C-alpha positions, -999 to 999 in steps of 0.1 A, spaced: -70 458 748 -87 488 732 -78 510 762 -42 499 761 -39 505 724 -54 540 728 -30 547 756 -1 536 735 -13 558 707 -15 589 730 19 581 745 35 577 710 20 610 698 32 628 729 67 613 726 69 624 689 59 659 697 82 662 727 112 647 709 108 662 675 139 683 678 161 654 689 188 648 663 180 612 656 142 619 651 150 650 631 174 629 609 149 601 604 121 625 595 141 644 569 157 612 555 122 598 549 109 632 536 138 635 511 132 600 500 94 605 494 99 640 478 126 627 454 105 596 445 74 617 441 90 643 418 107 616 397 75 595 394 53 625 385 77 641 361 86 607 345 49 598 340 42 632 324 71 628 301 61 593 293 26 604 285 40 632 263 62 607 244 32 584 239 12 613 224 41 620 200 42 583 192 5 584 185 12 610 158 29 584 138 -5 567 135 -24 600 134 -45 583 162 -42 561 193 -53 529 176 -57 518 140 -76 489 123 -57 484 90 -60 459 62 -72 452 27 -108 452 40 -126 482 57 -136 480 93 -170 463 98 -201 483 108 -202 462 140 -166 473 150 -173 509 141 -206 509 161 -189 493 191 -161 520 191 -186 548 189 -207 532 217 -177 533 239 -172 571 233 -142 568 209 -136 593 181 -130 578 147 -118 587 112 -113 567 80 -86 567 53 -83 548 21 -49 545 3 -41 532 -31 -17 538 -60 -27 551 -94 -14 573 -122 -17 611 -118 -19 631 -150 -15 667 -159 -16 685 -193 20 676 -200 30 645 -181 19 614 -160 33 600 -128 26 571 -105 15 584 -71 2 571 -37 -32 585 -31 -48 588 4 -84 598 7 -93 614 40 -121 634 56 -124 653 89 -117 647 117 -86 632 102 -59 633 116 -70 624 152 -34 630 164 -10 655 149 -17 678 119 -12 679 82 12 707 71 11 724 38 22 755 18 3 775 -8 35 779 -28 71 767 -27 83 800 -12 53 805 12 55 797 50 43 763 62 8 762 77 -5 736 100 -40 720 101 -69 713 78 -75 687 51 -82 692 14 -117 705 6 -138 685 -19 -126 691 -54 -90 697 -42 -59 677 -36 -26 684 -18 5 670 -34 41 667 -24 66 692 -40 81 663 -61 48 658 -79 45 694 -88 80 692 -104 74 659 -122 40 669 -136 52 705 -144 22 721 -126 19 750 -102 -4 753 -71 -39 760 -85 -35 739 -117 -58 709 -124 -47 673 -123 -65 641 -132 -69 611 -108 -87 584 -128 -119 599 -142 -119 630 -119 -103 663 -125 -92 680 -92 -73 712 -83 -38 708 -69 -44 736 -44 -15 732 -19 20 716 -14 19 688 12 49 692 35 41 669 64 18 639 70 18 626 106 11 589 97 35 588 67 63 576 89 94 559 75 78 528 62 84 516 27 47 510 22 45 545 7 74 546 -17 57 567 -43 51 605 -39 19 612 -18 -13 629 -27 -40 638 -2 -76 641 -14 -110 643 2 -129 611 8 -160 625 -9 -142 628 -43 -132 591 -43 -162 577 -62 -158 602 -90 -123 590 -97 -135 555 -105 -99 545 -96 -111 517 -73 -124 487 -91 -129 450 -81 -95 435 -76 -78 469 -69 -51 469 -42 -65 491 -15 -54 498 21 -81 507 46 -73 523 79 -99 530 106 -84 555 131 -96 557 167 -89 581 196 -99 579 232 -86 575 268 -67 545 279 -97 527 296 -119 532 265 -92 519 242 -85 489 263 -122 480 264 -124 483 227 -93 462 222 -107 434 244 -138 434 223 -121 438 189 -94 411 190 -118 381 187 -137 400 159 -107 409 138 -108 396 102 -78 376 88 -72 405 63 -70 431 92 -45 439 119 -43 463 149 -17 490 150 -8 508 182 18 536 189 53 522 183 42 491 166 53 487 130 79 515 134 111 500 148 129 534 151 101 548 172 97 516 192 134 515 201 134 552 211 103 547 234 118 516 250 152 533 255 135 563 271 115 541 294 146 523 305 165 555 312 138 571 333 132 538 352 168 535 361 167 570 376 136 561 396 153 529 409 183 549 421 161 572 441 144 542 458 178 527 465 189 560 482 157 560 502 163 526 516 199 534 526 189 567 543 161 552 563 181 522 574 209 545 587 186 569 604 164 541 619 194 523 634 205 555 651 169 562 663 168 527 680 202 530 696 192 563 712 161 547 726 177 518 746 177 538 779 141 550 773 130 514 766 146 502 799 127 529 819 94 519 803 101 483 812 107 493 848 74 512 848 56 480 839 53 479 801 57 444 785 81 437 757 53 437 732 39 470 745 73 486 745 79 475 709 44 487 699 50 521 715 81 529 695 66 513 664 37 536 665 61 566 670 79 555 638 45 551 621 35 587 630 68 600 617 63 580 585 28 592 579 36 629 584 68 627 564 51 608 536 21 632 533 43 662 534 67 646 509 39 639 485 27 675 487 62 689 482 68 664 454 37 674 435 45 711 440 81 704 430 72 687 397 48 717 389 77 741 395 101 719 375 76 718 346 72 756 348 109 762 348 114 739 318 84 752 298 105 769 272 128 739 268 103 711 267 89 704 232 52 709 234 29 710 264 34 682 289 1 665 297 -13 664 332 -4 634 353 -28 605 351 -38 606 388 -26 596 422 -6 567 411 29 584 414 20 598 448 8 564 461 39 547 447 61 573 465 43 568 498 45 530 494 82 532 486 89 553 517 67 533 541 80 500 529 115 512 533 107 526 568 89 495 581 112 470 564 145 486 573 135 501 607 117 470 620 148 448 625 167 472 648 133 482 663 127 446 674 157 449 698 139 476 718 114 450 730 143 430 744 160 457 764 163 445 800 151 467 828 185 463 845 200 486 819 189 516 840 217 505 864 241 490 839 244 513 809 267 488 791 240 461 791 229 455 755 196 440 744 196 403 734 204 398 698 175 391 675 173 372 643 160 397 617 168 378 584 131 370 578 121 407 583 149 419 561 140 393 535 104 405 535 115 441 533 137 433 503 109 415 486 85 444 491 112 468 479 117 447 448 80 449 441 80 487 445 110 490 422 94 468 397 62 489 398 83 520 390 103 503 362 79 476 349 110 456 341 120 426 362 154 423 346 163 459 353 150 456 389 169 424 396 201 437 382 200 468 404 187 450 435 204 416 434 235 430 417 238 456 445 233 430 472 258 406 457 284 433 453 277 444 489 282 409 503 313 402 483 330 436 488 318 437 524 336 405 532 368 417 515 365 450 535 360 431 568 392 411 561 410 443 552 400 459 585 412 429 604 446 432 587 447 469 594 451 464 631 487 451 627 497 482 607 482 507 632 505 495 660 533 514 643 513 546 636 509 577 657 481 584 682 458 602 658 458 572 634 452 547 662 424 568 677 409 577 644 406 541 632 399 526 667 362 528 663 364 510 629 386 482 643 368 479 675 335 471 658 344 458 623 310 445 614 294 479 622 321 497 604 316 475 573 279 483 574 285 520 576 311 519 547 287 498 526 259 522 532 280 552 522 293 532 492 257 525 481 249 562 482 280 572 462 273 542 438 237 554 432 248 589 424 276 578 402 254 554 383 229 581 374 258 604 364 271 575 342 237 572 327 238 608 316 274 609 305 276 576 287 243 560 278 225 591 264 256 602 246 258 568 231 222 571 219 228 606 205 258 592 185 234 567 170 212 596 158 237 624 147 227 656 132 236 643 97 217 610 101 202 599 68 169 617 61 162 604 26 160 570 10 166 564 -27 154 532 -43 144 517 -76 178 527 -88 183 508 -121 216 488 -124 226 507 -155 222 540 -137 237 531 -103 272 544 -109 261 577 -124 235 582 -97 261 575 -70 285 600 -86 259 628 -88 245 621 -53 280 623 -39 282 659 -52 252 671 -31 252 648 0 280 647 26 268 615 41 257 585 21 251 549 33 262 520 13 244 509 -19 226 476 -17 210 454 -43 173 448 -36 148 423 -50 114 412 -37 109 376 -27 87 355 -6 98 329 20 77 298 12 92 267 29 114 258 59 128 223 57 103 215 29 74 225 52 52 254 40 61 283 63 25 294 69 16 260 83 44 264 109 30 296 123 2 300 148 -26 324 141 -12 349 166 24 346 155 42 380 152 58 367 120 26 358 103 21 392 87 57 393 75 54 359 58 22 369 40 40 395 19 72 398 -2 104 406 17 130 430 4 161 408 -1 197 416 -9 231 399 -13 265 412 -3 299 399 8 303 426 35 284 426 68 262 458 67 269 485 92 248 484 124 245 446 119 261 421 143 265 384 141 248 367 171 252 331 160 271 313 132 297 328 109 296 355 82 307 341 48 331 369 39 348 362 6 348 324 9 345 301 -21 310 292 -34 294 264 -14 271 235 -26 242 256 -14 233 293 -12 240 306 23 216 331 39 218 353 70 185 359 89 176 387 114 176 371 148 141 382 160 125 369 128 145 337 132 132 333 167 96 339 156 100 313 128 118 289 152 148 287 128 181 270 136 215 271 120 217 248 89 179 248 84 169 248 47 148 277 35 130 281 1 123 315 -15 102 324 -45 119 352 -64 99 363 -94 86 328 -100 120 312 -96 124 288 -66 157 291 -47 169 267 -20 192 282 7 207 272 40 208 293 72 245 301 79 241 328 106 218 351 126 222 388 129 210 415 152 199 446 133 197 482 145 165 492 129 169 528 142 200 534 122 182 551 93 201 529 68 189 501 45 182 470 66 171 436 56 155 406 73 173 382 49 207 386 32 221 361 6 257 352 1 266 368 -33 287 340 -47 258 321 -64 233 348 -70 244 355 -106 226 382 -125 193 380 -107 171 410 -116 174 437 -90 174 474 -83 196 494 -59 188 512 -26 206 536 -4 200 563 22 216 597 25 216 630 43 206 662 26 203 697 41 168 713 38 183 741 17 193 716 -10 158 705 -20 161 722 -54 192 700 -62 173 670 -50 145 678 -75 170 682 -103 184 648 -94 149 633 -95 143 648 -129 175 634 -143 167 599 -129 129 597 -132 127 560 -124 144 565 -90 120 570 -60 132 594 -34 116 591 0 119 618 27 119 605 63 125 639 80 93 635 100 107 603 116 140 619 125 124 650 139 101 629 161 130 608 173 151 638 181 122 654 200 119 622 221 156 622 226 156 658 237 129 652 262 146 622 277 180 639 278 165 669 296 145 648 320 175 627 329 196 658 335 172 673 359 164 640 375 201 636 380 201 669 399 174 656 422 191 623 428 224 640 435 207 664 459 189 635 476 222 615 477 242 643 493 214 649 519 213 612 527 250 612 530 249 640 555 221 622 574 242 590 574 272 607 588 250 624 615 236 590 624 270 576 632 284 606 651 271 599 686 300 576 696 326 600 681 310 630 699 313 612 732 349 601 725 359 636 714 344 651 745 363 627 768 396 635 749 389 673 753 382 668 790 415 649 794 434 678 778 436 669 741 440 699 718 416 707 690 442 699 663 444 663 676 407 659 674 407 673 639 434 649 628 415 620 644 383 629 626 402 634 593 419 600 594 387 582 603 365 600 578 391 597 551 394 560 556 356 556 555 353 578 524 382 562 506 368 527 512 332 538 503 344 554 470 365 524 461 335 500 466 312 524 447 337 524 418 338 486 416 301 483 421 294 509 394 316 492 369 301 458 375 265 470 374 271 492 343 285 461 325 254 441 333 231 469 323 250 476 290 250 440 280 217 426 293 194 456 292 206 484 269 224 461 243 253 485 241 291 480 239 307 483 274 341 494 283 359 506 315 352 542 326 385 557 338 368 588 353 351 566 379 385 563 396 377 597 411 350 582 432 374 573 461 386 609 462 349 621 460 340 598 488 369 612 510 358 648 502 321 643 508 324 623 540 351 645 554 329 676 547 299 660 563 319 647 592 335 681 598 301 698 598 288 672 623 317 673 647 323 710 648 303 711 680 327 687 697 358 708 687 343 742 695 322 736 726 329 729 762 336 692 769 316 693 801 285 707 783 287 680 757 292 652 783 262 665 802 240 666 771 250 630 762 248 615 797 
């Protein structure tokens, strides 16, 4: 058996070398090469972009991992992290009064020491008109304060301020703090001091409210080992923070970016499968005569099948290795070309994983979609050498195709890490193909009655389609799938990213104003309107704690690992309003509007919190608001767009029965960076109002959006290039019958004009039908993606009606290129070559 296998290996290698210039082998090789190169470039570039965005996300924590809470990290947890090779830093935050010679102001103090921050950098200025500098931390004896505090305390850089019992120099103006984020945990203006100065302040006493953060930095494997050890050791007063967690805006941006890049990768894999299936089918058809000769020479069915299978395997290995090399070089070239456009330096790829994924995708597609037609080569009868019309016995390939689709689904899932997205693309595409393919087959059957009254060019042009309708349907569906994949990625760029950009416009709110007193709200709103062109609505706000659900203490309902536990252990910011806030949508129940007061106080609960608390409509909820117990009933659930940069609330009360409950007001607004002086004047006029800048969050989100947009634009070019190449390969794979027919017509005296019209009618019909199916499939798939994955409003896309015209143009162009040899060459030469 060993000798026979080695002989087959030698024969397969010689056949591959001898036939490498044959059109079908050439087409198959380059179809697989294009598939692997496209998949490799997308996988490498997407991974590097993902790593870059994760690094930016880490800047919101100033590290890769944080242990935070009211108690410091234990010596055991610090020792374990250092033992694993992680880098660490500590911060301690608290609120206290800051005093100068002329005034006092409540401030949020953060005590730090090098190597803080572990990710990102502090930014500061030596004076209000000086350029911003990056890096460093305050030296012992110094503090860095935000500009607002210099104004409120009436001091200049270099003056002394008092924090508790310590007198420290306010040396620099703090302009950026990487882990400040957009959280309302730091409402008051920020001061950064050195950790060594903390004991001298005597500001921390037993019972003081302190927030400890132990920051960690390391590689993914080290962090995962530390997390596995840390979770069982975590104290009840502590929690673990990771990039994206605790920051809904950043979390949503990262998730949307991952989905967009995954969708582009899935489209590339889909194109790979179509190109390989078309090319492999043509390869097998051209090998029928060869297989019959081998059978006459004594090879068994199994040996004949193994011989051609090994030949395909050789082609696959060479194309995959070359494709991975070209893909790696291509992503380096792409990164170099985009160096000036990409924000920051892209990190190096993590390893061989993208290359292995691309090889697996190509080989699974090759073996899965080439094996069913290849099986027929083992059933070619030796008698075919005498009877050229003798076809091999049909074989049942459903099991093989099923295994191929399952393997392909696994590869697509590995690229996207999202089963829902994978199944929508794969099963949605298959379902549309089956439904539309059936309708197309019925339409072709009907077309035969119409052709009887048409001219010769029409009848000959569509004769191949009507003579083998099942094969014609397969070809049209394959071309439709190629156009569909290209159109879907174009739709991704044109619609989805534009939709995301509209959610984060240039004038998105970059400041929050809260603690607005009821008596000052109207005057504050009037003056703010004079300096800000974009102001969100004003909302009442009062703190309150959710205590009971249906008379059961809420903390008793929650498991120790419930995501809602931390939320229920603190006061919530509550509001009441008759109008549904912008960027909120009712998912269940009804909004109260301006209805008359009920017997009970109605509340609306954010849907994710409701799910974590296992709430149902009409459940009774109790709140403690400043010592006053309030009973309410759940009327509706809402989805909230936490990335909207507007005031958002977990719980909203109906206003009819809230009366004159003590409250303040909150709003968000946009202010140009050149208007900071006017903002300071507004703060001086309303000293009780807290003004929070969230420009850091916005700039980080826009940076991620810019990277994703740029990535999708260039990935779109690769997908389009691969799609057009595959389209050309697909047309070439179906040209052999047309070439033979055209040569016979030329030999019988037909003119070139007739052949050109025949090809035009056939290719136009195929292109029109393919574009029409692609249009319908794209609309159906985009509707599923919008509603089930991206959570966006879907509507019809009129520009997709151009797909049938695009299909006609592309397939006519590819067909014209492929058949020019028939029209321009001697018919006898062509017949001799194809005999």
